[in-house]
C-alpha positions as CSV (number, residue, x, y, z in Angstrom):
1,M,65.9,85.9,-63.1
2,K,63.7,87.5,-60.6
3,A,61.3,90.4,-61.5
4,L,59.8,93.2,-59.6
5,V,56.5,94.6,-61.0
6,L,55.3,98.1,-60.2
7,F,51.7,97.2,-59.4
8,S,48.7,99.5,-58.9
9,G,45.9,96.9,-59.5
10,G,44.8,98.6,-62.8
11,V,44.7,97.2,-66.3
12,D,48.2,98.1,-67.4
13,S,50.2,96.9,-64.3
14,T,48.1,93.8,-64.0
15,T,48.9,92.9,-67.7
16,C,52.5,93.5,-66.8
17,L,52.2,91.2,-63.9
18,G,50.6,88.5,-66.1
19,L,53.5,88.8,-68.5
20,A,56.1,88.5,-65.8
21,V,54.5,85.5,-64.2
22,K,54.3,83.8,-67.6
23,K,58.0,84.5,-68.3
24,Y,59.6,84.0,-64.9
25,G,57.1,81.9,-62.9
26,K,55.2,83.2,-59.9
27,E,57.9,82.1,-57.5
28,N,60.2,84.6,-59.2
29,V,57.9,87.6,-59.3
30,T,57.3,90.2,-56.6
31,A,54.6,92.9,-56.9
32,L,55.3,96.4,-55.4
33,S,52.2,98.5,-54.6
34,I,52.8,102.1,-53.7
35,S,50.4,104.4,-51.8
36,Y,50.9,108.0,-52.8
37,G,48.1,109.8,-50.9
38,Q,45.3,109.0,-53.4
39,K,41.7,109.8,-52.4
40,H,40.6,106.1,-52.1
41,S,41.9,102.7,-51.3
42,K,40.2,100.8,-54.2
43,E,43.4,100.5,-56.2
44,I,45.2,98.8,-53.3
45,E,42.3,96.5,-52.6
46,A,42.3,95.4,-56.3
47,A,46.1,94.9,-56.2
48,N,45.7,92.6,-53.2
49,A,43.0,90.6,-54.9
50,V,45.1,90.2,-58.1
51,A,48.3,89.3,-56.2
52,E,46.3,86.6,-54.3
53,Y,44.9,85.3,-57.6
54,Y,48.5,84.8,-59.0
55,G,49.8,83.6,-55.7
56,I,52.8,86.0,-55.7
57,E,54.7,87.9,-53.1
58,K,53.4,91.5,-52.6
59,I,55.2,94.4,-51.0
60,D,53.4,97.6,-49.9
61,L,55.2,101.0,-49.7
62,D,53.8,104.4,-48.5
63,L,55.2,107.4,-50.3
64,S,52.3,109.8,-49.6
65,L,54.3,112.3,-47.6
66,I,56.4,113.2,-50.7
67,F,53.3,114.4,-52.5
68,Q,51.9,116.5,-49.6
69,F,52.9,119.7,-51.5
70,S,51.0,118.8,-54.7
71,D,47.5,119.9,-55.6
72,C,47.1,117.0,-58.1
73,S,43.4,116.3,-58.2
74,L,43.9,112.6,-57.4
75,L,45.3,113.3,-53.9
76,K,43.5,113.5,-50.6
77,N,45.0,116.9,-49.8
78,S,43.8,118.5,-53.1
79,H,40.8,120.8,-53.4
80,E,40.6,120.1,-57.1
81,E,37.8,118.0,-58.6
82,I,38.7,115.0,-60.7
83,P,37.8,115.9,-64.3
84,H,34.9,114.0,-65.8
85,E,36.1,114.0,-69.4
86,S,38.5,112.3,-71.7
87,Y,42.2,113.0,-71.7
88,S,42.0,114.5,-75.2
89,E,39.4,117.0,-73.9
90,Q,41.5,117.8,-70.9
91,L,44.6,118.4,-73.0
92,K,42.7,121.1,-75.1
93,K,42.8,123.2,-71.9
94,T,46.4,122.6,-70.7
95,D,48.4,124.3,-73.4
96,G,50.9,121.4,-73.6
97,S,51.1,120.8,-69.8
98,P,50.2,117.5,-68.2
99,V,46.6,116.9,-67.1
100,S,45.5,117.6,-63.5
101,T,45.6,113.9,-62.6
102,Y,49.4,113.8,-63.3
103,V,51.1,113.1,-60.0
104,P,54.4,115.0,-60.0
105,F,57.1,112.7,-61.4
106,R,55.3,109.7,-59.9
107,N,56.9,107.1,-62.2
108,G,60.3,108.5,-61.6
109,L,59.9,108.2,-57.9
110,F,58.3,104.8,-58.1
111,L,61.0,103.4,-60.3
112,S,63.7,104.8,-58.1
113,S,62.1,103.2,-55.0
114,A,61.6,100.0,-56.9
115,A,65.3,99.9,-57.9
116,S,66.3,100.0,-54.3
117,I,63.9,97.2,-53.3
118,A,64.8,95.2,-56.4
119,L,68.5,95.3,-55.5
120,S,67.7,94.2,-51.9
121,K,65.5,91.4,-53.2
122,G,67.9,90.1,-55.8
123,C,65.7,91.1,-58.8
124,G,67.3,91.9,-62.1
125,I,64.4,93.5,-63.9
126,I,61.6,96.0,-63.0
127,Y,58.4,96.0,-65.0
128,Y,55.9,98.8,-65.3
129,G,52.9,99.4,-67.4
130,A,53.4,102.8,-69.2
131,H,51.8,102.9,-72.6
132,S,51.6,105.3,-75.5
133,D,48.1,106.6,-74.9
134,D,49.1,107.9,-71.5
135,A,52.1,109.7,-73.0
136,A,50.2,111.2,-75.9
137,G,50.0,115.0,-75.9
138,N,52.2,115.1,-72.8
139,A,49.3,114.1,-70.6
140,Y,51.6,111.9,-68.5
141,P,55.2,112.7,-69.6
142,D,56.6,110.0,-67.3
143,C,55.0,107.4,-69.5
144,S,56.9,108.3,-72.6
145,A,59.5,106.2,-74.4
146,V,62.1,109.0,-73.9
147,F,61.5,109.0,-70.1
148,N,61.7,105.2,-70.1
149,D,65.0,105.1,-71.9
150,A,66.5,107.8,-69.6
151,M,65.3,106.0,-66.4
152,N,66.6,102.7,-67.7
153,T,70.0,104.1,-68.3
154,A,70.0,105.8,-64.8
155,I,68.9,102.7,-63.0
156,Y,71.2,100.4,-64.9
157,E,74.2,102.5,-64.2
158,G,73.2,103.4,-60.7
159,S,72.6,99.8,-59.7
160,G,76.1,98.8,-60.8
161,R,74.6,97.5,-64.0
162,Q,72.6,94.9,-62.1
163,I,69.0,96.1,-62.9
164,K,67.1,97.0,-66.0
165,I,63.6,98.4,-66.3
166,E,61.2,97.2,-68.9
167,A,58.0,99.0,-70.1
168,P,56.7,96.3,-72.5
169,F,53.8,98.5,-73.6
170,V,55.5,101.8,-74.1
171,G,54.9,101.6,-77.8
172,M,51.4,100.2,-77.5
173,T,47.9,101.7,-77.2
174,K,45.8,100.7,-74.3
175,A,43.6,98.6,-76.6
176,E,46.8,96.7,-77.6
177,V,47.6,96.2,-73.9
178,V,44.1,94.8,-73.3
179,K,44.5,92.5,-76.3
180,T,47.8,91.2,-74.8
181,G,46.1,90.6,-71.4
182,L,43.1,88.8,-72.9
183,E,45.5,86.4,-74.6
184,L,47.2,85.9,-71.2
185,G,44.0,85.3,-69.4
186,V,44.5,88.3,-67.1
187,P,41.8,88.6,-64.4
188,Y,40.5,92.0,-65.4
189,E,37.4,91.5,-63.4
190,L,39.5,92.0,-60.3
191,T,41.2,95.2,-61.4
192,W,40.3,98.8,-60.6
193,S,41.2,101.9,-62.7
194,C,38.6,104.6,-61.7
195,Y,39.9,107.8,-60.1
196,E,36.8,107.9,-57.9
197,G,36.4,105.6,-55.0
198,G,32.8,104.5,-55.4
199,D,31.3,101.0,-55.2
200,K,31.4,100.8,-59.0
201,P,33.6,102.7,-61.5
202,C,32.2,106.1,-62.3
203,G,32.5,105.6,-66.1
204,V,33.1,109.3,-66.7
205,C,36.7,110.1,-65.5
206,G,39.5,110.0,-68.0
207,T,40.8,106.6,-67.0
208,C,37.3,105.0,-67.1
209,I,36.7,106.4,-70.6
210,D,40.1,105.3,-71.7
211,R,39.6,101.8,-70.2
212,A,36.1,101.3,-71.6
213,K,37.3,102.2,-75.1
214,A,40.2,99.8,-74.9
215,F,37.9,96.9,-74.1
216,E,35.4,98.0,-76.7
217,L,38.1,98.0,-79.4
218,N,38.7,94.4,-78.5
219,G,35.0,93.6,-79.0
220,I,34.1,93.0,-75.4
221,K,32.6,95.0,-72.5
222,D,34.9,95.9,-69.6
223,P,34.6,93.0,-67.1
224,A,34.7,95.4,-64.2
225,M,31.5,97.1,-65.5
226,R,29.4,93.9,-65.6
């Protein structure tokens, strides 16, 4: 079995990659990194470093044009500032809508693109790192179990029943994802999650707060902050 991993270079996708490499062997794993018009290249740089660490094939795909009409605060064309507060604080202001860093249907687009590439590369499974903390409160609705089940059905049927998707952390918290990765020896020091593109993580955006808490709950400091 060959596996394709949606790979951003962050904590969740890197843990997915570590799982896939352990299960299938590095020679049977391909990482797919997708540019979507984000404000910085730090994610891609981290993804390159992690892929080199594991010695796996990596494919890069640019889908930024699709998001040119979005004002999501993560994107280069947006005039919105990236919120410097936790997701829970942001959700208090959204009235049930996704947070401003939600890229419109990103995981749906990424998984569809991955399915096409997976078919062409002879892969039978697609991994991606959605987890329950991101789905909570509808912050990122394309990280939910309902979404995952629907996309799995669509991709399985649409691929002629040749491909399945797997979100191994969809029922886990981010702290549980980190616990899994620590057990696998995932190189978290090479990863990047921060929405800002500075020399070091900002520590105050939603994903930095989320990440730091996940490592703290595992009794260690985030390796990227050392």
